[in-house]
C-alpha positions in Angstrom: -23.4 8.3 -26.7 -21.5 5.0 -27.6 -23.3 2.1 -25.9 -20.2 -0.1 -25.6 -18.5 2.7 -23.7 -21.6 3.0 -21.7 -21.6 -0.7 -20.6 -17.6 -0.6 -20.0 -18.1 2.6 -17.7 -20.8 0.9 -15.8 -18.9 -2.3 -15.4 -15.8 -0.6 -14.3 -17.8 1.5 -11.9 -19.6 -1.5 -10.6 -16.4 -3.5 -9.9 -14.8 -0.4 -8.2 -18.0 0.2 -6.1 -18.2 -3.3 -5.0 -14.4 -3.5 -4.1 -14.7 -0.2 -2.0 -18.3 0.0 -0.9 -20.0 -3.2 -1.2 -23.4 -3.9 -3.3 -24.6 -0.2 -2.6 -21.3 1.0 -3.8 -21.6 -1.3 -6.8 -25.1 0.0 -7.9 -24.0 3.7 -7.5 -20.6 3.2 -9.4 -22.3 1.2 -11.9 -24.8 4.4 -12.5 -22.1 6.6 -12.1 -19.8 5.1 -14.8 -22.9 4.6 -17.2 -23.6 8.5 -17.0 -20.1 9.8 -17.3 -19.9 7.5 -20.4 -16.2 6.6 -19.6 -14.6 3.1 -18.5 -12.2 4.9 -16.1 -13.3 4.2 -12.8 -13.3 7.8 -11.8 -15.1 8.9 -14.8 -12.4 11.0 -16.2 -9.5 10.5 -18.3 -6.5 8.9 -16.9 -3.8 11.2 -15.9 -0.3 11.2 -17.6 2.6 13.5 -17.6 1.6 14.7 -20.8 -2.0 15.5 -19.8 -0.9 17.2 -16.3 2.0 19.2 -16.0 2.4 18.9 -12.4 3.1 15.0 -12.7 6.1 16.1 -14.7 7.3 18.7 -12.4 6.6 16.0 -9.4 8.7 13.5 -11.4 11.6 16.2 -11.7 11.6 16.9 -8.1 11.6 13.3 -7.0 14.5 12.8 -9.6 16.3 15.9 -8.1 15.7 14.6 -4.4 17.1 11.1 -5.5 20.3 12.8 -7.0 20.7 14.8 -3.5 20.1 11.8 -1.5 22.9 10.0 -3.6 25.4 12.7 -3.2 24.5 12.6 0.9 25.0 8.6 0.8 28.5 9.4 -1.1 29.3 12.3 1.4 28.7 9.7 4.1 30.6 7.1 2.8 33.6 9.1 2.3 33.3 10.2 5.9 33.1 6.6 7.0 35.9 5.6 5.0 38.1 8.7 6.2 37.2 7.7 9.9 38.1 4.0 9.2 41.5 4.9 8.2 42.0 7.3 11.2 41.1 4.5 13.2 43.4 2.1 11.6 46.2 4.1 11.8 45.5 5.0 15.5 45.5 1.1 15.9 48.7 0.8 14.1 50.5 3.4 16.4 48.8 1.7 19.6 50.1 -1.9 18.4 53.6 -0.4 17.5 53.7 1.2 21.2 52.6 -2.1 22.8 55.3 -4.0 20.8 57.8 -1.6 22.0 56.7 -1.5 25.8 56.9 -5.7 25.3 60.4 -5.6 24.0 61.3 -3.2 26.9 60.1 -5.3 29.3 61.7 -8.2 28.0 65.1 -6.5 27.9 64.3 -5.4 31.6 63.6 -9.0 32.8 66.9 -10.2 31.2 68.9 -7.3 32.6 67.4 -8.4 36.0 68.2 -11.9 35.6 72.0 -11.0 34.7 72.2 -9.2 37.8 71.1 -11.9 39.7 73.5 -14.2 38.2 76.4 -11.6 38.6 75.2 -11.1 42.3 75.6 -15.1 42.9 79.2 -15.1 41.2 80.1 -12.2 43.2 78.8 -14.0 46.5 80.6 -17.2 45.2 83.9 -15.0 44.5 83.8 -13.6 48.0 83.3 -16.9 49.7 86.2 -18.4 47.9 88.5 -15.3 48.4 87.6 -14.9 52.1 88.6 -18.6 52.9 85.0 -19.6 53.8 
């Protein structure tokens, strides 16, 4: 049993116990760390992808999930773009229709003014022709 490792394990266990369980946790953590002869708070080796194959598998699953999520976001952006283009096309057609209606109304008003002017001219002609 290496004495430095024992002290390091006890110190790490005491610190972990103090932070999580107060003074009693510190004492129990120090004893546990010293007995296990490890400076890891859990008393075991650190888990890494090369020591635990499930971590590598989880990392691969996370990467696949992120890639699938990226594809869904791309599909959603394409859908939004298509909807925006359709909406813009509809708005353009409606704007054109509105402009045509405005022009038609203007022409109708001009025609009405012309009829009114023609009616006045005819009335004046009738007055002058009839001798009144």
